[in-house]
C-alpha positions in Angstrom: 13.2 -17.7 15.8 13.4 -17.5 12.1 11.4 -19.8 9.8 12.9 -20.9 6.6 10.9 -22.1 3.6 12.1 -25.1 1.8 13.4 -24.7 -1.8 10.5 -27.0 -3.0 7.9 -24.8 -1.3 9.5 -21.7 -2.9 9.4 -23.2 -6.3 5.8 -24.2 -6.0 4.9 -20.7 -4.9 6.8 -19.2 -7.8 5.1 -21.5 -10.3 1.7 -20.6 -8.8 2.4 -16.9 -9.2 3.6 -17.3 -12.8 0.6 -19.4 -13.8 -1.7 -16.7 -12.4 -0.2 -14.2 -14.8 -0.6 -16.5 -17.8 -4.2 -17.5 -17.0 -6.0 -14.4 -18.3 -4.0 -14.5 -21.5 -4.9 -18.2 -22.1 -8.6 -17.6 -21.4 -8.6 -14.6 -23.6 -6.9 -16.5 -26.4 -9.5 -19.3 -26.2 -12.3 -16.7 -26.2 -10.9 -15.0 -29.3 -10.7 -18.3 -31.1 -14.2 -19.1 -30.1 -15.2 -15.7 -31.5 -14.0 -16.9 -34.9 -10.5 -15.4 -35.0 -7.6 -17.6 -36.3 -5.5 -19.2 -33.6 -2.3 -17.3 -34.6 -4.2 -14.0 -34.6 -6.0 -14.8 -31.4 -2.7 -15.7 -29.6 -1.0 -12.5 -30.8 -3.9 -10.3 -29.8 -4.3 -12.0 -26.4 -0.7 -11.5 -25.6 -0.9 -7.7 -26.3 -4.4 -7.3 -24.7 -3.7 -9.1 -21.5 -0.8 -6.7 -20.7 -2.9 -3.6 -21.4 -6.4 -4.3 -20.0 -7.5 -4.9 -16.4 -8.9 -8.2 -15.4 -12.4 -6.7 -15.3 -12.0 -5.5 -18.8 -10.7 -8.9 -20.0 -13.7 -10.6 -18.3 -16.1 -8.2 -20.0 -14.7 -9.2 -23.4 -15.0 -12.9 -22.5 -18.6 -12.4 -21.4 -19.6 -10.8 -24.7 -22.0 -13.5 -26.0 -22.5 -11.9 -29.4 -18.7 -12.1 -30.1 -19.0 -15.9 -30.6 -21.0 -15.2 -33.8 -18.4 -13.0 -35.3 -17.0 -14.2 -38.6 -14.3 -11.6 -39.2 -12.0 -9.3 -37.2 -14.0 -6.3 -38.2 -17.3 -7.9 -37.0 -15.6 -8.9 -33.8 -14.5 -5.3 -33.2 -18.0 -4.1 -34.0 -19.3 -6.3 -31.2 -16.6 -5.1 -28.9 -17.7 -1.5 -29.5 -21.1 -2.5 -28.0 -19.3 -2.7 -24.6 -19.0 1.1 -24.7 -15.5 1.0 -23.2 -13.2 3.1 -25.3 -10.1 1.5 -23.8 -11.2 -2.0 -24.6 -12.1 -1.0 -28.2 -8.8 0.9 -28.6 -6.6 -1.9 -27.3 -8.6 -4.6 -29.2 -8.4 -2.6 -32.5 -4.7 -1.8 -32.2 -3.8 -5.4 -31.2 -5.8 -6.7 -34.2 -4.2 -4.3 -36.6 -0.6 -4.9 -35.4 -1.1 -8.7 -35.3 -2.6 -8.8 -38.8 0.3 -6.8 -40.2 2.8 -9.0 -38.4 1.1 -12.1 -39.7 1.3 -10.8 -43.3 5.0 -9.8 -42.9 5.7 -13.1 -41.1 7.2 -11.3 -38.1 7.2 -13.5 -35.0 5.3 -12.1 -32.0 7.2 -10.8 -29.0 
């Protein structure tokens, strides 16, 4: 006997899976804003970083208490360097650079 899922149940399951993908990006964006980065820069960086770092690495950035005291992107990256994870630093720095250039050129994020 085959069991069939209702269309409503399938749509709820699909929405739950999609929201699970967006959650790390939203949390990272909020953390970057709390660290002192502008909301547009934080949103752009979070979008790029969430795709390139593991959940553990994203959590490590969020758990960086000193980052909340950063007053500039350079200072934030200096604090990220303290994590001693070259991939986190590389992804963070490249996201910051690309997003800053895009903001200056008024190129919408992808």
